[in-house]
C-alpha positions in Angstrom: -0.2 0.0 -0.2 1.0 3.5 -0.5 1.6 5.5 2.4 2.2 9.3 2.7 4.6 11.2 5.0 4.0 13.7 6.6 7.8 15.4 5.5 9.1 15.6 9.6 11.8 13.2 10.5 13.2 14.2 14.0 11.1 17.5 14.7 11.8 20.7 12.9 15.6 20.3 12.4 15.8 17.1 10.4 13.7 16.3 7.2 11.7 13.6 5.9 14.7 12.0 4.1 16.8 12.8 7.1 19.5 15.9 6.2 19.7 18.4 8.7 18.3 21.9 8.2 20.4 25.1 7.9 19.8 27.4 10.6 18.7 29.9 8.0 16.0 27.6 6.5 12.8 28.8 6.1 10.1 27.1 7.8 7.8 28.9 7.4 7.7 29.0 3.7 8.2 25.0 4.0 5.1 24.2 5.9 3.0 26.5 3.8 4.0 24.8 0.7 3.6 20.9 2.6 0.2 22.1 3.3 -1.2 22.2 0.0 1.6 19.4 -0.9 0.2 17.1 1.3 -3.4 17.1 -0.5 -1.8 16.1 -3.4 0.5 13.2 -1.8 -2.9 11.7 -0.6 -4.4 11.9 -3.8 -1.1 10.6 -5.7 -1.1 7.5 -2.8 -4.6 6.3 -3.5 -4.2 6.7 -7.4 -1.2 4.6 -7.6 -3.2 2.0 -5.0 -6.0 1.4 -7.9 -3.2 1.3 -10.2 -1.1 -1.1 -9.2 -3.1 -3.5 -6.3 -1.8 -5.6 -3.8 0.6 -7.5 -6.3 2.6 -4.0 -7.0 2.3 -5.2 -10.9 3.1 -2.4 -12.9 2.9 -2.3 -16.6 4.4 0.7 -19.3 1.1 3.1 -20.4 0.5 6.1 -21.1 -1.7 6.5 -17.8 1.2 5.5 -16.1 3.2 7.8 -17.8 1.1 10.7 -16.9 0.7 9.4 -12.8 4.7 9.2 -13.1 4.8 12.9 -14.0 2.9 13.8 -10.8 4.8 11.7 -8.7 5.3 8.3 -7.2 4.4 7.8 -3.2 7.7 7.7 -1.4 6.6 4.2 -0.3 6.2 2.6 -3.9 9.0 4.7 -5.8 11.7 1.8 -5.1 9.2 -1.1 -6.9 8.4 1.6 -9.9 12.1 2.4 -10.5 13.1 -1.2 -10.6 10.4 -1.8 -12.9 11.0 1.2 -14.8 14.1 0.9 -15.4 14.8 -3.2 -16.0 16.7 -2.8 -12.8 14.3 -5.8 -11.6 14.9 -7.7 -14.4 18.7 -8.0 -14.3 18.8 -8.4 -10.2 15.9 -11.2 -11.0 17.9 -12.4 -13.7 21.5 -12.0 -11.7 20.2 -13.3 -7.7 23.8 -13.7 -6.6 25.6 -11.6 -8.6 26.0 -8.5 -6.3 27.0 -10.7 -3.5 29.7 -12.1 -5.3 31.0 -9.0 -6.5 30.8 -7.8 -2.7 32.9 -10.9 -1.7 35.3 -10.2 -4.3 38.9 -9.1 -3.8 38.9 -5.1 -3.8 40.8 -3.3 -6.1 43.4 -0.9 -3.8 42.8 1.8 -6.4 39.3 1.9 -6.0 39.0 1.3 -2.6 41.1 4.1 -1.9 39.5 6.8 -4.4 35.7 5.8 -2.9 36.9 5.8 0.5 38.4 9.4 0.0 34.6 10.6 -1.1 32.5 8.8 1.7 33.1 11.6 4.1 31.8 14.7 1.7 28.8 12.4 1.1 25.7 13.7 2.5 27.6 14.4 6.2 24.6 16.5 7.0 21.9 13.4 6.7 21.2 11.6 9.7 21.5 8.1 8.0 25.1 8.7 6.9 26.1 9.2 10.0 28.0 7.0 12.6 25.4 5.3 14.7 22.7 5.0 11.9 20.6 1.8 11.5 21.1 0.9 8.6 24.1 3.0 8.6 24.0 4.3 4.7 27.9 5.3 4.3 28.9 1.3 4.6 26.2 0.6 1.9 27.1 3.1 -0.4 31.0 2.0 0.5 29.5 -1.2 -0.9 27.4 -0.5 -3.7 30.4 2.0 -5.3 33.0 -0.7 -5.0 30.7 -3.2 -6.3 29.8 -1.1 -9.0 33.3 -0.2 -10.4 34.3 -3.7 -10.6 31.3 -4.7 -12.6 31.7 -1.8 -14.7 35.5 -1.1 -15.2 35.3 0.8 -17.9 33.8 3.5 -15.6 35.2 2.1 -12.1 34.2 5.1 -10.2 33.5 9.0 -11.1 32.6 11.4 -8.8 29.3 12.6 -8.8 28.2 8.7 -8.6 28.1 9.0 -5.0 25.6 11.5 -4.6 23.6 9.4 -7.1 23.6 6.3 -5.4 23.3 7.7 -2.3 19.9 9.1 -3.1 19.2 5.8 -4.2 20.1 4.3 -1.2 17.8 6.6 1.0 14.9 4.9 -1.3 15.5 1.9 -1.7 17.5 1.1 2.2 19.0 -1.6 0.0 22.5 -2.2 -1.1 21.5 -4.9 -4.1 18.5 -3.0 -5.6 20.9 0.9 -5.5 23.1 -1.4 -7.1 20.9 -1.9 -10.1 19.1 1.5 -10.4 22.8 3.0 -10.5 23.6 0.4 -13.1 20.6 1.2 -15.0 21.4 5.3 -14.7 24.7 4.9 -15.9 24.5 1.5 -18.3 21.3 2.3 -20.1 19.6 5.9 -19.5 23.4 8.1 -19.4 25.3 5.7 -21.4 29.2 7.5 -22.1 28.2 9.9 -19.0 30.6 8.6 -16.7 33.3 7.7 -18.6 36.8 9.0 -18.6 35.7 11.3 -21.5 32.2 12.0 -20.5 31.2 12.1 -24.1 27.3 11.5 -23.4 27.8 14.1 -21.0 29.6 16.8 -23.3 26.6 15.9 -26.3 24.2 16.7 -23.6 25.7 19.5 -22.4 25.7 21.1 -26.6 21.9 19.3 -27.1 21.2 22.0 -24.7 23.1 25.0 -25.7 21.4 24.2 -29.2 17.9 23.7 -27.5 18.6 27.4 -25.7 19.4 28.8 -29.1 16.3 27.7 -30.5 14.2 28.4 -27.1 15.8 31.4 -25.4 18.6 33.2 -27.9 18.9 36.1 -26.2 20.8 34.0 -23.1 23.0 32.3 -25.6 24.1 35.5 -26.7 24.6 36.7 -23.3 26.0 33.4 -22.1 28.6 34.4 -25.4 29.3 37.9 -24.7 30.9 37.2 -21.2 32.5 34.0 -21.9 30.8 31.6 -19.8 31.0 28.0 -20.7 27.6 26.0 -20.3 29.9 23.2 -19.1 31.1 25.5 -16.2 27.4 26.2 -15.0 25.5 23.2 -16.3 27.6 19.9 -16.0 27.2 19.6 -12.3 22.9 19.5 -13.1 23.6 16.6 -15.7 26.6 15.0 -13.7 25.0 14.5 -10.4 21.4 14.5 -11.8 20.0 17.7 -9.7 21.6 16.2 -6.5 22.5 19.2 -4.0 21.4 21.6 -6.6 17.3 21.1 -6.5 15.4 20.2 -3.1 15.8 16.9 -2.6 11.8 16.1 -2.8 12.0 18.0 -6.7 15.4 16.0 -7.4 12.6 12.4 -6.2 9.9 14.2 -8.6 12.3 14.8 -11.2 14.0 11.0 -11.3 10.4 9.6 -11.2 10.5 10.7 -14.8 13.9 9.9 -15.9 13.2 6.2 -14.8 10.0 6.2 -16.9 11.3 8.9 -20.0 14.7 8.8 -19.5 17.9 11.8 -19.8 15.1 13.8 -22.0 13.5 15.3 -18.7 16.8 16.7 -17.7 17.3 19.0 -20.8 13.2 20.1 -19.8 14.9 20.9 -16.3 17.3 22.5 -17.3 15.4 24.5 -20.0 12.4 25.0 -17.2 14.9 27.1 -15.1 16.5 28.9 -17.4 13.4 30.2 -19.2 11.5 31.1 -15.9 14.4 33.0 -14.4 15.6 34.3 -18.0 15.5 38.0 -16.3 17.7 37.2 -13.8 20.2 35.7 -16.1 19.9 38.4 -18.7 20.4 41.0 -16.3 23.5 39.7 -14.7 26.1 41.8 -16.3 29.7 39.6 -16.0 31.1 36.4 -15.5 31.2 36.2 -11.9 27.3 37.6 -11.6 26.2 35.2 -14.3 27.8 31.7 -12.3 26.6 32.9 -9.1 23.3 33.1 -11.2 23.2 29.8 -11.9 24.4 29.1 -9.1 21.5 29.9 -6.7 19.1 30.2 -8.9 17.6 26.5 -7.9 17.1 27.4 -4.4 13.7 29.1 -4.6 9.9 28.9 -4.0 9.5 27.7 -7.9 11.9 24.6 -7.1 10.6 23.8 -3.7 7.1 23.2 -5.2 8.1 20.6 -6.8 4.8 19.8 -8.1 4.1 23.1 -10.0 7.8 22.3 -10.2 7.3 19.8 -12.5 4.3 20.9 -14.4 6.6 23.7 -15.8 9.2 21.5 -17.0 6.6 19.9 -19.0 4.7 23.4 -20.1 7.7 26.3 -20.1 9.7 24.6 -22.9 7.1 23.9 -25.5 7.3 20.7 -27.7 10.4 18.8 -27.6 9.8 15.6 -29.9 12.4 12.6 -29.0 13.2 12.9 -33.0 14.9 16.4 -32.3 16.3 15.5 -29.7 18.1 12.3 -30.9 19.1 14.4 -34.1 20.7 16.7 -31.9 22.2 14.6 -30.2 23.7 12.3 -32.9 24.9 15.9 -35.0 26.9 16.8 -31.5 28.3 13.7 -31.2 29.8 14.0 -34.6 
């Protein structure tokens, strides 16, 4: 059964996912948002219950796509993501594979680079702090080292720790998080995390072409002040908006990412730039533009994840997959 959280964890200082709130956190604005959003969550949970039933059977359809855009209940997220991405099928076909990777001897180089990033991964989250049960930092190490041996062409790339960490916050399960990470890196976002990062560079070039069509003044403004897209947007794509957008907004975006693929990341980036076009165009220097890009995702527009998700499918207008694929092919060439 889908359930609805009230957004609390350990009182006002920690959110529903275990993140400690900063001293300047605007609790009044957040509570105002939640007072409206909770009714949305209740309706969505009831409709998902009716959709999947007691057997949790989920098949792709236009109705499921529409439901995913409106949000998956937190209690069903791991099940639905696993089904959408093909990760559950790969897990079922390889029941002992993750355990064998864990049991195998670890590469010392992989151990060192993963261990170096563990302390930097969500130290403000109670689930990653010592004494947590389950201790997600231990889970994170196991998932990242297993994946490094599973896919030596990628190994470990910075940014993967944040993605795997968010997957663990949803699944609380190492094996499920491993297969979801594999679905993202090997299937949904191919070549994003290889040494040459061809997929990431291609997507940034596609974004540039789309902004030229939707907001040419911004492209001219960026070129005038010599601001490279890779500087201001690469983290958006490399970390899948983790630590860029509010956590619930990221999960709402991932609800669509696992169903529709990486095109939703382009929509999110375009929606941010279109919504804040005035602030970006009024930034009159290199440093001002970079600063605006850094802080524009942290505001009421992105906090209200429901209206934000509505905006990413409305504000950029039509983005046919055929157009995206053509741009990707030409940019890659």
